N, C-alpha and C positions, 0 to 999 in steps of 0.2 A: 797699590791700589787694586781692588777686587775686579775679576772679570765676570761677564755676564752672558747668559745665553738665553734664547727665546725658544719657546716650545709652542708651535700654533697647532691647535687641536680642531680635527674636522675632516671627515672623509672628502667633503666637498672641495676642500683645498688641495686634494690630489688629483683633481680633474682639470682639464685644459679650460673650463668655463670660469673658474674661480681664482682670483689673484689674492695673495696674502699681503695686502698693503698695510695692515697693522705692524708687521716687523719692521717695515722702513720707517714709520713713524717712531716706534720705540727706540730703534737704533739711534736716530736723530736725537731723541731726547737724553737718551743714556750718554751718548757721545758728549753732548753739552755739560754733562756733569762730570766728565773725564772718564767714564767708564767705557772700556772697550768691549764690543760684543764679538765674542770669539766662536760663536757657534749658533747656528739656527736650524730648527728641526720642524718638520711637518708630519703629524702623526694621526692616522685615521681614527675613527671612532671604535677603538679596539682596546679593551682594558688591559690585558696583559702587555700588549706592545707599549702602551702609554705608561704602565707602571715601569717597564724596564727602562724607558726613555727618562723617567723622573729620577729613578735611582742613579742612573749614569750622570745626570745633570748634578745632582748633589754631590756626588763624588769628585766632580770636576771643577764646579764654579760656585762662586760665592753670592751671585745675584742671578735667580731664575724666575723669568716672566712666562706664565702659561696664558694664553689667550684662547677663549672659546670653551665649549662644554659646559658652561654653567646654567643652561636653560632647563625646562621643566622635564623634557622628554627622556625616554629610555636610553637614547644614544647620547645624552650629556653626562658623561662619565668623569669629568675632571675632578670633581670633589671626591668621589669615591676612590678613584686611583691615587690621588695625593694622600688621603688618609692611609690607605693601604701601604703605599710605598714608605711612608715615615713612620708607620707602626701606631698611628693613633686612631681613636674612635672619631665616629661622627655624632654630633650633639645637633639636636632639633631646637630650634630657638622661636618660641611663641611670638616673641615680640616683631621679629623679623617676617613671620608669617602674617601677623596682624598688618603691618606695613604693606606688604604685597597685596593683601586684600582691600586695604584703603585705596591703594592706587587703581585697581580695577574698578572699584566704587566711583572715584572721582571720573572716570570714563564711562560711567553708567553700564558697566559690565560686571558680571558675577564671576568670581574666581573659581575655576574648576579644581577639583582635588589635586590633579597632578602638579599644580604649582606649588603644593606644600614642599616638594623636593628641594626648591630653592632656598628654603629656610634651614637646610642642613649646614652645618659648619664644621670644618675639621677642628677637632678639640685643641683648644690653645690659640686659635686664631683670632686675629682682630678682624672685625668687620669693616669693609670698605664700601662707603654708601654709593649707590648708583642713582644719580638724580635724573637719568634719561631712560631707565627701563627697570624691570622687577628683579633681574638676578644681582644681588649683592657680590662684591668682590670679597677677596681674602688676602690678609697679609699675615704670613707664617714665617717665624724665626726658628730654625733648627740648627742648633749649635752655632757655627759661624756662617750659614747660609741663610738667605732670605729668599722666600718664595712668594711671588705675587701672583694671585689667580683672578684675572681680569675677564670680563665679558667680550664676545666675538664681534658684535656690531661695532663698527669704528666709531660712530658718535658717542656710545656708551664708554668704549674703552678710552678714548681721548679725554673725556671729561673727568672720568675716574682716575686715570694717570696723573692728570695735572693737579686736581683738587686733593686726592688721598694719597697717592704714591710720591710724589715729588717732594712734598714737606718731609715726609719720613726718610727719603733717601738722602735729602739734604742735612738732616740731622745726623744720620748714620755716616756719611762718607766723608773723608777728609777733604778739603780743599785741592781741586785738581781740575785741570782743563785739557782738552784734546784740540789741538790747533791743525787744521787740515788744508792743505793746498791741492787743487786739481789742475794740472795742465792738460789740455786737450790738443791732440797732435794729429794731423792728417797728411797723407802721402808718404808714409813710412811703415814698413812691416814690423811687426811686434817684436819678432826676435832681432832684427837689426838694432831697433831702439834699446832693447834691453843690453845688448852686448856693449851699446855705446854708453849707457848710463850707470851700469852696475857697479863699475869700479868706483863710481862716487857714492852711491846709497849705501853700499855695504861696508863703507868704513864708518857708518854711524849705527851702533847697536841699539840706540834709543829711539831710532826712526822706522817706523813701519811703512813700507813702501809696496804699493800695489800697482801691477800693470795689467789693463783690461783692454781687450779688443772688442770695440762696439761698433758694429755695422760699418766697417771700412775706415774706421779712425781708432786712435789709440787714447785712453784716458790714464793719465799718471796721478795715483793719489798718494801724497806725502802726509803722514800722520805723525806728530810729535805729542807726546803726553808729558805733562810737568805740573808741580803744584803752582807754578807760577806762570801766568799767560805770557810774560815778556819772554821767559827763557824758551817756551815752546815756539813762540813766533821767530825768535832769534835763530833757533836751529832750523827751521823751515826755511827761513830766508838765507842761511848760510849754505844749505844743501841747493836750493833752487838756483842760487847765483852761480853754481858751478854746473848744473844740468843744462840750464836754458842756453848758454852758449854752444852747447854740443848739439842741440836740436835745432837752433836758430829760428827762421821764419816758419818752419813746419809747426810751431806752437801757434795755435790761432786763439785760443782762451786761456785765461788765467783765473777766472772767476766762476766757471760752470756754465758760461753762455754757449749755446749751439751755436753751429757753423752758420745756420741760416739767420740768426739772430746778429752774429758779428757782421756779416755781409749787409743785412738790412740797416745796421747802425752806420755803416761806413756809407751807405747810398744816402741816407737821410743826411748825414753831415755834408754831403757834397749836393744836396738838393737834386739828385739825380733819379732817374727812373729806370726800371727794368722790365723787361719782357723775356719770354722764353718760347722756345720752339721744340716741342718733343716727339720722338720717334720710339725708340725702345724703351724709354721709361714711361711714355703715356700718360703724363700728368703727375708723375711721382716727384719731379723737381718742383713744379708749381705748387702741389700739396705741401711740402717742406717749407716753401718761402711764405705762403699764406698761413701756415701754422702760427706764426709769430704775431702776436696783436699788433694792431695799427700798421700792418704791412701795406695797406692801402695808401700809405703816404709815399711809397716807392714803387710799388708793383702795378704795373698796368694790366697785364694779362698774358696770355700765350696761346700757342696752337698746337693740337696734337694731330700731326701731319704723320700718320701712321703708314699710309701707303704712298708709292711713288707720285699717284695721281693727286693726292692732297698736297705733297710737297710742292708740287708745281702750282696747283691752284690757289692754295692759300699762301704760299711763302715765295712764289715766283722762282722756284728753282728750274733751270732750263731742262727740258727734256732730254736733250742731247748730252747734257753733263750726266744726267742720271745713267744713260745708256752707256757712255763712255766710262765712267769711273765707278758705277754702282751707287745705291743709295747710301752704303756704309763706306764713306770715304771722306778725306779731307776737304776736297773741293765742295761736296755737298754740305758737310757740317758747316763750313764757312758761309755757303749760300743760305743755309736756313737761318742762321743767326742774323745774318744782313737782311733778310726778308723779315724777320720778326722785328727787328729795329726799325726799318723803314715803314713797316705797315702800321706799327703802334705808336710811332714817334718817340720812342723811348731813347735813352741816352746809351744804354747798354742792353745787350741781348745774349742770352746763353742757348745753345742747341746741343742736343744729345741724340746721336744715330748710331745704332750698333747692332750686333746679335746678341741678343740676352738668352737664346737657347730655350729649352735644354738640347734641341737636336739641330743637326746641320753642321756644316763647316765652318770654321773661325768663331766658334762659341766663345764669347767674351771679349771679342774685339769690338771696341767702341771709339767713336771719334767725338770729341767735345769741341763745339764751336763757341767763339765769343767774339761779338761785334761792339767796338767802344767808338767814342767820338774821334778816335785818332787811327782807326783802322779796324781789321779783323784777322783772326788767327784760328787756327784749329790745333788740337792736340790728339795723338793716338794712344791709346791705352789698351792694355791687354789684361783681363781679370780671369782668375780661376774661381771656379765654383759654380753654383746652381744658378738659375734664372734670377732668384730673389736678391742674391748676393751680388750679381753683376748689375743689376738695376740700382741698388743702394750705393754701391761704390761708384756708379756712375755719377749719381747726383752729388756724392762728396766731392769728386774731381771736378765737376763744373763749378760748384760753389767755390771750392778753393782756388781755382782759376781766377775767378772773378775777384776774391778777396785780395789775392797777390796783385792783380792790376790796380784795384782801388787804394791798396797801401803803398804802392810804388811812389 
């Protein structure tokens, strides 16, 4: 089965303001055809670098998708770079130019001369119709390699890929599927997890396993590729049946659901309500909970009690407790959760108090409080890392503490 790579073109993609979402979409579409994407490259608007990237891709991969750089301006270099890399000429197509001009006319605009650049096609390429814009795509076959030149705007790219590229790929490719299982794990370091499960997945050469650390949790991706869907599913099931008992209840999702959605579903199933009291995270926990659609079914609200005075005024934490134990302590975490539960009338309440840093003593020390219909508890955790990491990890541990209580 051929492998694929994606080349995203545009200097704007090398800035922090622009995210390449096209590659995510294309990877999903290609995986559905059984094609593994083995490389993604972002290249700025520089002709020589782009040519070098194309030449390397042609030498490595059988399917190459290039996105962007098909517009009418001087920095739209994809057509020229591909033609030069493949040793082919550029051919002007009057019929394409007429179609572009007619599109402008339909919108009561006059086509300026620069748009003629979009009517140049790499010699021997098939034209891919763009029903959402002016830049046509191109399908090029070079020996055993296929190159697809697609526009950068996502609405144009998706329409062109689905209508023009998918049918061609389906005729070209043998029947193949990629079956994927993602296990989401919380409360375990990445190195410990890999040491535990590596002896299992390394026994299967036909299985691709990826372990990713993402904001305080671990995602395990198991991918099997086969000509038969049942075979791929059977392989994944066989491996998962050995891995899951090793990790146990640290696995919170097997279908890609986020931790906040899993917790929300558990609350909804119990017809229970949740509130929060936050100090160190200052709304981050409530933000995650309410990012889930229809979270108002179970989430009542929360308190941002950042100062000691607000902990007392809003949540009823006794001043003498704050003096004796400090705001970052087990008794205060429990009192914050109990105060949130009492004042909102919720069934469950979570609290977070800690030192997020980056300065001061005890940076990374956090206490998580949980109040339930059956009592309250607090958990002490110590996180390494910067302020953002400490805050993100704290919300993970808080949500997981509630998940385990609801699942018990």
